[in-house]
N, C-alpha and C positions, 0 to 999 in steps of 0.2 A: 109768261113772257115779260122780260124786263123792259120797262118804258119809263125812263127818267128824263124829264124835261126841265132844264134850268134856264131861266130867262132873267137877264139883267141883274144877276146876283151881285150885291155890293156889300162888302163887310169892311167896316172901319174900326180902328182903335183910337179912342179919344184920350190922348195923353196930355200931360202938362205942356209938353213942347208943341203940341198941335195934333191934328187929325192924321193918322197914318192910313193911307188908302191902300190897304193890303190886298183886297180883291175888288175890282172896279168894273162893274157892268159886264160880267162874264155870262155868256149864254152857250148852251150846247144841248144835244139830245142823244142819249145813250140807249141803244136797243139791242139786247141779247148779244153783246160783244164785250171784249175787254179792251181797255184803253191804257195808254201810257201818257202821263202828263210830265213834261220835262221843262227844265229851266234852271237858272243859277239859284244859289241860296238866297232867300229873301224875295223870291218872285211871287210868292203867294200860294204855292202848291199846298202846303200843310193847312193854311187858313181856309182854302177852298174845301179840303176834305173835312175839316172840323165844322165848317158851315153846313155841309150836307147832313151832318149828325147833330146839328144845333148844340155844339159843345164849345163855342167860342168863349174863352175865358175873359173876365173883366180886365181892362176897360173896353173890350171890344164888343161889337154887336152887329147883327145883320141890319143894314140900314134900309134896303129895299130889294125887290126882286121876288121871284117865286121859284119853288122847288116842287115839281109835280111828279109823283110816283104812282103809276097805275091809276091816274085820274084824280088822286087826292093831293091837295095843296098842303105840304108838310109844314110850311111856315104859318098856316092858319090854325093848326092844331094847338090845343093847350099842352103844356109841358107833360102832364101826366098821361094824356092820350098818346103823345109822341113816344114817351118812354115805354109804354105798354105795347104799342102796335108796331112801331117802326124801328127804334134804336135797338140794334143787335138782332132783331127778328127779321127785318128786311134789309137793313144796311148796317154793316159792322165795319170795324177798322183794325188793321194791324198797325200798332203804333210804332213810332220811329225807334225808340230805345226799349228793347225787350226787358232789360233790368228794371227800368223805371215803370214799365207797365204792370209788373208783377209785385204784389205785396210781399215784402221780405219775411213777415212774421206768420204767414199762413202757408200750409202745404199746397202743392200744386193742385192736388185733387179737389180741395175745397174751393179754390179760386175758379176752377173750371166748372164745378158743380153749381156754384151760386146762381148763375143766370137760369139754369134748368129748374132750380128750386123756386126762384122768384117768378119766372114767367109761366111755367107749366105746372107748378105745384107738386113736383116729384118729391118723394122722400129722399133722405140723404143717401141711403143705400142704392135706391133706384138711379139717382143722379150719378153716383160714383161708377156704377156699371156702364152708363152711357159715356162717362168721361174716359173709361178704359178703351172703349171703342174709338173715341175721338183721338186718343193718343196713338192707337194702332194706325189710324188713317194717315197720321203725319210721321209714321215710321219711328215711333218711340215706344219703349217698353211700358206696359200698363202699370208696372210696379212703381213708376215715378209719382203716382198719386200721393205717396207718403213722404216725398222729398220736398225740401225747401228750395227756393230759387237759387240761393248761394251755392247749393250743392250741384248745380247743373253747369255745363259749358255754355258758351255764348250761342253756339248753334242749336243746342237743345232748348235753351230758353226761347230762341226765336221760333222754333217749332211749336213750343207750348203756346206762345202768343198767337200763332196761326191757328192752332186747335181752338183757342179761346174765341177767335173771330168766327170760326165755322160751327161752333157748338150748337147754335140755334138754327142752322141751315138757312142763312140769309140769301137773298137774291143777288146782292151787291156787296163786295168786300173791297174796302179802300185800303191799299197797302202803301204806307208812308215810309219810304226808304227801308224796305224790309231786309236789306243786306248790309246795313251800316255797321261798321266796326267788326265785320266778320272776315276771316281770311278767305283767299280765293277759292279753296276747295269747298268750304262750307257755303260760300256764296253760290257756287255752282249747284250744290245740293238743294239749297233753298229755291233757286230759280226753277230747277227741275221739278221740285215738289209743287210749286205754284202752277206750272204748266200741266202737271198731271191732274191736279184738283180742278183746273179750268175745264179740262175735257171730260173728266169722269163725273164731276158734280154739276156741270153746266152752270157755274157761277160766273157772273160778270165781275172781273177785277178792274179796279182803277188803280194803276200802279204809278206812284208819284216818286220821282227820282231825278237827279241831274245826270244819271248814267244812261245815255242814249243807247249804248250797246246792250244793256240789260233789257231795256224796253223792247228792242227788236226781237228778243226771244219769245215774248209773251203777247204783245199788244196787237190787236187787229187795226186799231187806229191810234194815232199819236197827236197829242195837243201840245203846243209850245206856249209857255207863259213867260211874259217879261214884265216886270214892275207892276204886277197886279192885273195885267191885261192878257187876254187870249189872243196871240198874234198869228197863229197858224194851226190848222187842224185838217187832217186828212188820213186816208188809208196808209198804213205803215210803209208798204212797198213804194207807194207814190212819193211819200214825204222823204224817205231815205234816198231814193234815186233822183228825185227832181224837186228839191226844196225850193220854196218860193221866197219866203221872207229872208231878208239879209241876216237877221239874227239866227234863224235856223241854219242857213248856209254856213255861218261862222262857227256855230256849235259843231256841226258835222265835220268841218274842215280842221277842227282841233283834235279829232280822234285819230290815233294811229291806225293804219290799215295793214293787215297781214297779206292780203291778196290785191291784185290789180296794180294800177299805175302808182308808183311811189311819188307822193307830193310833199312839199315842205309844209309842216304843220304851222297853222297860223294861230294868233290869239286875238281876243277882242280887246281893243284898247279901252282904257278908262274903267269905271266901276258902275254898277247899277245905281240908279238915282235914289235920292232920299224921297221916300214915299210920303213924307209930310209936305214936301214942296216939289212934286214931280215937274219935269219940264213941260212947257206948252207943246201942243201938237203931238206928234208921235213921240212916245217916251224913249224910244231907242235912237232918235236922231243924233244926240250928241256923240254916239259911238259908231254911227253908221257911215260906211264909206260910200254909200249910194244916196245919201240924203239930198232931197230937193228943197228949194226955198219954202214950198208949201208945208213940208214936214215940220218946220219950226213954228208954224202958225195954227194949223188945224189938225185935229185928230183924224187919222185915216179911217175911211169907211170899211166895212167888211165886203170883200169881193169874193164871189163864188166862182171857182174854176173846176169844172167837172164835179168830182165828188169831194173836193177840198174847199177850204175857205182860207183867206189870208187878209190880214188887216195891214195894208201897205199902199202908199200912194203910187208906187211903181206899177200897180196893176189896176188902178182905178181909172175909169173913163174921164 
């Protein structure tokens, strides 16, 4: 049973210009379900995913918070223990760019076999046989183990990266923009593949993207991030049909609809804030059409509404 509890996770980047507050006091609890995390570019989605794997590149670091998986505090582990017990064995990641995630000078088979050899001590031949099975699972020909990344199409490389994330049978897979730079047909194939793996392998996916329509296909719950903060979280059906936060409402209103009442598409004025010097109070208030005077002064508390939560003064007592 998956039980991931994140409390007050805060990840900053310490640059010469100042401190970039990329993920700021994010808390959530994931249990045997798949999530979608959405928001504009730069809202902190990728940094959140990398924080869960403790892969924050310099000059960034996790400043405070806790990540509890199955009762174990992952941030309290030393690096070697985390590498041997958690990373890729319990939590793995499908990285945003398949080409950058694959080493161009090694065959596909070797790159997929390496974690099996490192973590479980398999011989090269034993590992390659398991790699062939993993490629079949993502609908690729096992003969690809002898091919190099540049010999594969974009969709094939993305499937290889998915197989790489699944090779050690983890409990949680973080998928960061898994359909970026793919054409619509291949995007559909990748989405259907993730849906099938979700049901057949009982894996909890955390899908990070700015494409809310793609999340609707996979996620049981949806979280909305803005400027490093988690502003809304709830069951997918509830969030899509009755969004609470003005930012969520604006994101959904910007998506064209094929069915139902035809409405004029809207856009969100302005740009996301500079996270070195974010605005006081609610970080969305400079772009919000429902902003109250208090929104400019104090950060909104988290308000629980049935199974959902929202961080907005409009719903606070």
